[in-house]
N, C-alpha and C positions, 0 to 999 in steps of 0.2 A: 504494500500500500504506500509506504513512504517512498519507495523507489519509483513508483509510478508518478507521484506528485513531483518528485525531483526532475524526472524526465520531461514532464509537461512544462515546468517553469523554464527549463533550459531551452526547450523548443520555441518558446514565445520570445526569448531574448533576441533583440535585434542587433545584428552585428554591423557596425559602421567602420569604414576604413579609417585608419589613422591619417592625420593630415600629412605626415611625413611620407606616407606611402603613395599619396597622390602625385601625379606627374606635374612638374611646374609648367605654367603657361608659357609657351614659346611661340614665336612667329611660325606661320605656315612655311612649308618648304619653298613655295613660290616666292614668298616675301623674303626668305633668306637668300634666295638666288639673285634677286634684283636689288638688294640693299646691303650696305655695309653696316655692321652693328658693333657697338662698343661692349666691352665685357662687364657691364653693370647688371645688377639684378633689380628690377626686371630689365630684360634686354631692351636697348634703345638703338634707334638708328644713329649712325655717326652723323652728328649734327654740325651745323656751321659753327657753333660755339667751340666745339672741339677742334675744328679746322683752324679757327682763329687762334686758339690757345696753343696748338702745336706749332703754328707759324710764328708765335711770339708777338702777335699783334695786340693781344690782351693779356692781362695778368690772371692768375688763378683766382684772386678775389673777385674779379669781374665775372669770371665763369661761374663762381659760386653764387654771385648776385643774380645771374641769369637763371640758375637752377631754382633759387628761392622764388623768383618772379614766376617761373613756370609752375612750381608747386602751388603758389597762391592762385594763379589763373585756373588751373585744373580744379582745385578745390572750390573756388568761388563759382565758376561757371558749370562745372560738371558734377559737383557734389560728391567727390570721393578724394581720398588721399592715398598716395602710394606709401606703404609702410616698408622700411628696409628690413631685410631678414634678421638683422641683429637687434631689432628694436625691442626694448623692454617696456611694457606698458606701465604707466604710473598707477600705483594703488591708491593714490590720494584723491583722484578725481575720476568720476565716471560721467560721461555725457549722456544726457537725455536729449530728446529732439530739440528742445528749446536752446540748450547750451550749445548743441552742435550747430544750430543755425546762427547763434551769436558768433561763434568762432569763424564760421563761414562768412558772415558779414564783415568781420575784421579783415579777412583775406581780400574780400572785394574792395574794402576801403583802401587797402594798400595798393591794389591794382589801379583804382581810381586816382589815388594820390600821385602815383608814378605818371599816369596819363596827363594829369593836370600840370605836373612839374615839367615833364619833358615834351609834352605836346602830342597831338594826334599822329603826326608822321612817325615819331619815335615809337609810339605805341603800336602802330601798324607794322613797323619793321620788327619789333619784338614778337608780335603775333606770327608774322610770316616765318621768322627764324625758329622760334621755340615751339609754338603750338602746331603750325601747319607743316613744320619741318621741311621747308623749301630749301633747295640748294641756292647758291649765289647766282648760278646761271638762270634758274627759274625766277628768282626775285628780280634780277636784272631785266629779263624779258618782260616781266609784268610791269615794272616801274619805269623802265626806259626803253620802250619799244623802238624808238627811232635810232638808238645807238647800236653799234656793232656789239655782238654778244660778249666778246672779250673785254671791251671797254665798259660795258654795262656791268659785267661781273666784277671788275676791279673797283668800279665806283660804288657798288652796293656793299662790297666787302669792307671798304673803308668806312662807309656810313654805319654799318653794323658794329664795327669795332668802336666807333665813336659813341654810339648809343649805349653799348655795354659799359664803356668806361664812365659815361654819365650816370648810368643806373647804379654803378658801384659807388660813385661819389654821392649820389642822392641817398642811398642807404646808409652810408657812413655818416652823413650829416644828420639824418633822422635818428640814428643810434646815439650820436653825441648829444643831440637835443633831448632825447628821452632820459639819458643818463644825468644831464644837468637838471632836468625837471625833478627827477627822483631825489637828487641831492638837496634841492631847495625844500622839498616836502618833508624830508626827514631831518630833524634837528641833530646837531652833533651830540655824541654820547656824553660829553662833559657837562652839557647844560641840562641834562635830564635830572629829575629829582631823585 
């Protein structure tokens, strides 16, 4: 009798595969054949930012600023975040739908602030470079159709490098302003009672 009860409960148990056993999401073989990828997780197309960085036209901090802008854009407009494989979730906070939308709103505010500070043309170049993942040749053909392809490609590469350096400077200034504002708000420890 006890043996039958045990076998019935084990038969009802649902087996789910472990997350580690699932295959990671990778591009299709067709996509792998026609694009170059960088060795990040998740896999990404070799973008113009990496090309500028490898050529020495921008610094690593400008490339990092571009990655932060991209993460904010994807989170703000598409409502998801890419979590790195070595991410450790915080046990201090858990997001409900309201706090998730507040964090998403802050990401959108950062995107809007960049657009207001750098202008619509810079925002468009950032979108073409980072979100649409267009090559310099494709951006040059779209923005400068009257120019020769090589000339348009060089021109847009220089513009993109300039925009990324401006983005880095803007983030640096915003970080310094936030740090100064925090220092004003917190009185020195010697004046506390």
